[in-house]
C-alpha positions in Angstrom: 24.6 -59.9 16.1 27.6 -57.2 14.9 25.2 -57.2 11.3 21.8 -56.7 12.2 23.6 -53.4 14.7 24.7 -51.8 11.6 21.9 -52.2 9.6 20.1 -50.6 12.8 22.5 -47.8 12.1 22.0 -47.3 9.2 17.7 -47.5 9.5 18.4 -45.5 12.7 20.4 -42.7 10.5 18.4 -42.4 7.3 15.4 -41.8 8.7 16.6 -38.8 10.9 17.9 -37.5 7.6 14.7 -37.7 5.8 12.6 -36.6 9.1 15.0 -33.9 9.2 15.2 -32.8 5.4 11.2 -31.1 5.5 11.7 -29.7 8.4 14.6 -27.4 7.4 12.8 -27.3 4.1 9.2 -25.5 6.5 11.4 -23.0 8.3 13.6 -22.4 5.3 10.6 -21.0 4.0 8.7 -19.8 6.4 11.4 -16.9 7.8 10.1 -13.8 6.2 10.2 -12.5 2.9 12.7 -13.2 0.4 16.0 -10.7 0.0 15.1 -8.3 -2.6 16.9 -9.3 -6.1 19.7 -7.4 -7.5 19.8 -4.0 -8.6 18.9 -4.1 -12.6 21.3 -1.9 -15.5 24.1 -2.2 -12.8 27.9 -2.4 -15.5 28.5 -6.3 -15.6 31.8 -7.7 -17.7 35.1 -10.1 -17.4 38.6 -9.7 -18.4 42.0 -10.8 -17.6 45.0 -9.9 -18.6 48.6 -12.2 -18.2 47.7 -12.4 -14.8 44.0 -10.7 -13.1 41.3 -11.3 -13.9 38.9 -8.4 -13.2 35.4 -8.8 -12.6 32.3 -5.9 -12.3 29.4 -6.6 -11.0 26.7 -5.3 -8.0 28.2 -1.4 -9.2 32.1 -3.1 -8.1 35.2 -3.9 -9.6 36.6 -7.2 -8.0 39.6 -8.2 -8.7 41.4 -11.6 -8.8 44.1 -13.2 -9.0 44.3 -15.4 -12.3 46.9 -18.5 -10.5 44.5 -18.7 -8.0 42.0 -17.0 -8.0 42.0 -15.3 -4.8 40.4 -11.7 -4.4 43.0 -9.1 -4.0 41.1 -5.6 -4.5 37.4 -4.7 -4.5 36.0 -0.9 -5.5 33.3 0.5 -6.5 32.0 1.7 -9.5 31.9 5.7 -9.9 27.9 6.9 -9.6 25.7 7.9 -12.0 25.8 11.5 -13.7 23.2 13.3 -13.0 20.6 13.3 -15.2 21.2 16.6 -17.7 20.0 19.8 -16.8 16.9 20.4 -19.1 15.6 16.6 -17.9 12.1 16.4 -17.7 11.8 14.3 -14.4 10.2 11.1 -13.0 6.5 10.8 -13.5 5.3 10.3 -9.8 5.4 6.9 -8.1 2.2 4.9 -8.5 3.5 2.2 -5.9 6.8 1.5 -3.5 8.0 -1.7 -6.5 10.8 -0.4 -8.3 10.3 -0.1 -11.5 10.9 -2.5 -14.1 14.5 -2.5 -16.0 14.7 -1.5 -19.0 14.8 -3.0 -22.2 18.6 -4.3 -23.1 20.6 -2.7 -19.6 21.6 -0.2 -21.3 25.2 -0.9 -22.8 27.7 -2.0 -20.4 31.5 -4.8 -19.7 34.3 -4.6 -19.2 38.3 -5.1 -21.6 41.6 -4.2 -20.8 43.8 -3.5 -22.9 48.0 -1.6 -22.8 47.4 -1.6 -18.5 44.3 -0.2 -18.9 41.1 -1.1 -17.6 37.9 0.8 -19.4 34.3 -0.2 -17.7 31.6 0.9 -20.3 28.2 2.1 -18.0 25.8 3.5 -20.2 27.4 6.5 -21.9 30.8 6.5 -19.8 33.5 4.5 -20.0 36.0 4.9 -16.3 39.3 4.1 -17.5 41.4 2.3 -14.6 45.1 2.5 -14.7 46.5 -1.6 -13.7 46.8 -3.2 -11.3 46.8 -0.5 -8.9 42.9 0.4 -10.3 43.3 3.8 -10.2 40.6 5.8 -11.3 41.8 7.7 -14.3 39.6 10.4 -16.5 36.4 9.0 -17.5 35.5 9.8 -21.0 31.6 10.2 -21.6 31.1 9.2 -25.0 28.5 11.3 -27.5 24.3 10.3 -26.6 23.8 8.5 -30.4 21.0 10.6 -32.2 17.3 9.1 -33.0 16.8 7.0 -36.5 16.4 8.8 -38.8 12.4 8.4 -40.2 12.7 6.0 -42.8 9.1 7.4 -44.9 10.2 11.2 -44.8 12.7 10.0 -47.4 15.7 10.8 -45.7 18.7 9.0 -46.1 17.6 7.9 -50.0 
């Protein structure tokens, strides 16, 4: 009798579980519009020193203790600089959809050396003292010149 009762309980639990999965999936897919994708082209990177792990993602620097991976601090990266004066205006928006990210995204990364965290975001290197994450003077890198035209005979 006990054996049949355990089998019946197991059968009931399995039926409830199997019936709940499609119901949950249906409610999850009809809940409205999906969340927007994360912004593209933001700097990202990861680096560590002897005791801290630094993660750069979604426009933030996150500082973790290496021993237990506990989040110690989160800091927003500075906003990108305004376009230079005389730059052509952006084209008028043709729709409400965001424009696609540039191919390759732009230079970005993070590294740490001599008590300083360096975050590369486009043509700017942001320097932070560690472990307090105090922003030091950013360094604006020169923009690279376009390559010489191979048919003009320059560079030969």
